[in-house]
C-alpha positions as CSV (number, residue, x, y, z in Angstrom):
1,M,-7.2,-11.5,10.6
2,P,-6.7,-15.3,10.6
3,S,-5.4,-16.5,7.2
4,D,-8.1,-19.2,7.0
5,V,-10.8,-16.4,6.7
6,R,-9.2,-14.9,3.5
7,K,-10.2,-16.1,0.0
8,Q,-6.6,-15.6,-1.3
9,P,-3.4,-16.2,0.7
10,R,-1.3,-13.1,1.6
11,L,2.4,-13.2,1.2
12,L,4.4,-11.3,3.8
13,R,7.0,-9.0,2.2
14,D,9.3,-6.2,3.3
15,F,10.1,-4.5,0.0
16,D,10.8,-0.8,-0.5
17,L,8.6,1.1,-2.9
18,V,8.0,4.6,-4.2
19,W,4.5,6.0,-4.2
20,A,2.7,9.1,-5.6
21,V,-0.8,10.6,-5.4
22,E,-0.7,12.8,-8.5
23,T,-4.0,14.5,-7.9
24,R,-2.6,15.9,-4.7
25,R,1.0,16.3,-5.8
26,L,2.2,14.1,-3.0
27,S,5.0,11.4,-3.2
28,G,7.3,9.5,-0.9
29,R,8.7,6.1,0.0
30,G,7.1,3.2,1.8
31,K,7.2,-0.6,2.4
32,L,5.2,-3.3,0.9
33,V,3.9,-5.2,4.0
34,D,2.0,-8.0,2.3
35,L,0.6,-8.9,-1.1
36,S,-2.2,-11.1,-2.5
37,V,-4.2,-11.6,-5.7
38,G,-6.8,-9.2,-4.3
39,G,-4.5,-6.4,-3.2
40,A,-1.6,-5.2,-1.1
41,C,-1.0,-3.7,2.2
42,I,1.6,-0.9,2.2
43,Q,3.1,1.3,4.9
44,L,3.9,4.9,3.8
45,D,6.5,7.3,5.2
46,R,3.9,9.8,6.0
47,D,0.1,10.2,6.4
48,L,-1.8,11.2,3.3
49,L,-4.7,12.5,5.4
50,T,-7.1,10.8,3.1
51,G,-9.7,8.2,3.2
52,P,-10.5,5.4,0.8
53,N,-11.1,5.7,-3.0
54,V,-7.9,7.7,-3.8
55,T,-5.7,6.4,-6.7
56,M,-2.0,6.2,-6.2
57,S,1.0,5.2,-8.3
58,L,3.4,2.5,-7.0
59,V,6.9,1.5,-8.1
60,C,8.7,-1.5,-6.5
61,S,12.0,-2.6,-8.1
62,K,11.7,-6.0,-6.6
63,I,8.4,-6.7,-8.2
64,P,8.5,-5.3,-11.8
65,V,5.1,-6.7,-12.6
66,L,3.4,-4.9,-9.7
67,P,0.4,-2.9,-11.1
68,T,1.5,0.8,-11.3
69,R,-1.8,2.2,-10.1
70,A,-3.7,1.3,-7.0
71,L,-7.0,2.3,-5.4
72,I,-6.8,2.9,-1.7
73,K,-9.6,0.9,-0.1
74,W,-8.9,1.3,3.6
75,V,-6.6,3.2,5.9
76,R,-5.5,2.2,9.4
77,Q,-3.1,4.1,11.6
78,I,-0.6,1.8,13.4
79,K,1.0,4.7,15.2
80,P,1.2,8.5,14.6
81,G,2.9,9.1,11.3
82,Q,2.8,5.5,10.2
83,P,-0.4,4.7,8.4
84,L,-1.2,1.4,6.6
85,Y,-3.1,1.6,3.3
């Protein structure tokens, strides 16, 4: 999406993070792809097989003020086994 369409600028990042979906007893590692005031795009190490409106926990040592809980709003598969959330 062209950056001029967005209300808030997105900062491209490549930071490691740890994620968990406690209600499903799932966890793993991932990458923070980009970040803005309105949200973040993350790539996980495996597919959660879920749609939007699932809450997950996030921990990123490079961003100590990152909110620890996030609501998945969309899912896109970039290639098998590598979804973006």
